[in-house]
C-alpha positions, 0 to 999 in steps of 0.5 A: 412668226410664222414663215415656213410652209413646210415647218422645217424651222426648229425648235418650234412651239411644243418642242424641247427647247422652244423659247430657250433655244440659242438659235433656230435650225433649219432641217436640210431634210425638209426645206424646200429652199423656197426663201420664204424665211428669208424675206419674213425675217425682220432681222436678216439673219437667215443666210443660204449655207452656200454663201457661209464664209469659212468663218461661219462653217461651225453654224452647219455642224451646230445645225447637224448636231441639233437634228442629230439630237432632236430628228423631229420624225413627228413634225407636223408638215405645215405650222398651225396659226391660232384663230385671231381673237376679237373682242367682245366689247366695242370700245373704243379703247386707248392704252398706254404702253410705258417703254419704247424698247422691244418689249413695249413695241411687241406689246403695242403690236399685240394690242393693234392687231384689235381695231377697238384699241389705240395705243400711245408709246410713252417714253422718256428719251426723245428717240425710241427702241431702248436698247436695241437702239443703245444697248447692242454692241455696233458690229451686231449689224443683224441683231439692230436690223430688228428695228426695221420691225420695230419701225413697221409697228410704229407705222400702224394705225391706232399707234402714237409716240408720246418721246420726251415724256418721263412717267413719274417726273412729267406725268404721274402714274394716277394720271395715266391711269385716269386717262387710259383703260390700261397702263402696260410698263415695259421698262427694263434694267438699264444699270449695271450690276456692282462687282461685289469686291473691294476696289469695285468702285474706283474709277475705271470700272466700267459696266458694260451696258454703260460702254454700250450705250457710250458706243451708240453715241446714248446722250443720256450718258456722261462721257466715259474716261476710257484709256488710250488705244494700245491699253489692256482692259479685262472683262468680268464676266462670261457670258454674250454681253462679256463677248460683246464687250472684247469685241468691242473693246479690241476695235476701232471704237476703243483699240485695246491692245489685249482684253482678258474675259474671266469667267468666274467657273468652268468653260463648259458651264460659261453662259456665253452662247455657242453661236456667240463663240463661233463669232467670236472665234472667226474674227479675222483682225484680233487674235483669240486664244484660251488660256488653259486647258478646254473642256471635254467633249466632241460637240462644237463648242468643246471643238471650237474652245479646243481650237482656241487652245491650240492658236499661237497669237501673232505678233502686233495683232490684238488680243481676246484671251478667254481665261476660265476658274477665274473669279475676281476678288479684288480691283487693284488700285488707289485712285484708279484701277490698275487691274484685279486679283483673282481668288488664286493670288493671280495679279492681272494688270489693266488699264480698264477693268469691264463689269459684264455680270448682269443688270440690277433689276427688280421684277413686279408681282403679278400674275401672267403679266397682270399686276391689277386689272388695269396696271400690267408688266412686260419685258423685265419688268415681267421676268428679269433680264432674260431671253433674247430680244424675241423672247419679248414676243410670247412675253407681250402675247402672254400680257395682251392676252391677260389685259384683252381678259379684263377689257372684255370683263369690263374692269376697270372702268375709265371715266370717258369724259377725260380730258387729257392733262399730259403734254 
């Protein structure tokens, strides 16, 4: 959203890294301290530098590093807002959005900018917000605060929830197509990718998505058989989700004594972002260590990893150990997983193995979100499991633009005398 009157938040549209950056950066030389961004941010993620904790200080260096690389001397002093598009046809139009997660609700928000359009958001669950509610680590409080923005979307005129309605079981795709002018599918990937090694199907091997859903009390998930407090856990994967799981496992919900995070490749190419590493390194009640040599370099990421390599564990404290160049060759165990064997033959004992290697997913063939006139996709169904929660905003804008083109063109034409057969 456009919030800064002097355009000091980067990368902005048209600049290197826009839409793919790990975080946004405020240019201290341009910022006037008006606080507009603090008020506008739905996740409460912007704070003054004077209130940063000692653990958050690396964020200052990260911002300075960005502006050393991208000085933005040619930036526009005031952000330009494009004129709001208006539909040429009068309507009214009804659109169904299948999926009440961020991608579906951002799509609904884009549609509701047009008073001719009413939106029904359909979800098989009885509660909305998808992975924001069930798939985000419990200690990611600022990320979860985006729910406030999603709730504001749902309060707009023309918005209606139809929760507890399973498309495919309670209602057919044909019924939706007959009742609505357009249908947008915003269902993401909720299944963890299987670890493709012997023993991966043993009890005691749990996917990160399932563990996150369990920690958030997802009623659709059966109880997980987790080891008692004081256990040793191996997390396979080195992305942001793997770091989330390490924090969750050493926290009060599980209480693991030691969590070893295994990266298949080197730390310099690990998938986790620098902000996530800063958050992990700043844990106060957990020792975070690096097993092995840190990568070369002078950037914030390299300096943090070098610091982790020098740390000495303290007796009686839970610890998280990052280990790289450690591809898993096998999950060891007979009736239950008891550890993993690495490709170099190293054996690691574990009471639980958590896989954080991505999701099972299939994208739908589309043209900028249009499958065919009247049928559209957004979110992971459109682009795969990539990006951040906010990525769904630009993704929804592109899909809705195609949908509006079709409404203006008059295709497809819904039967106006259709009577709702959907409960």
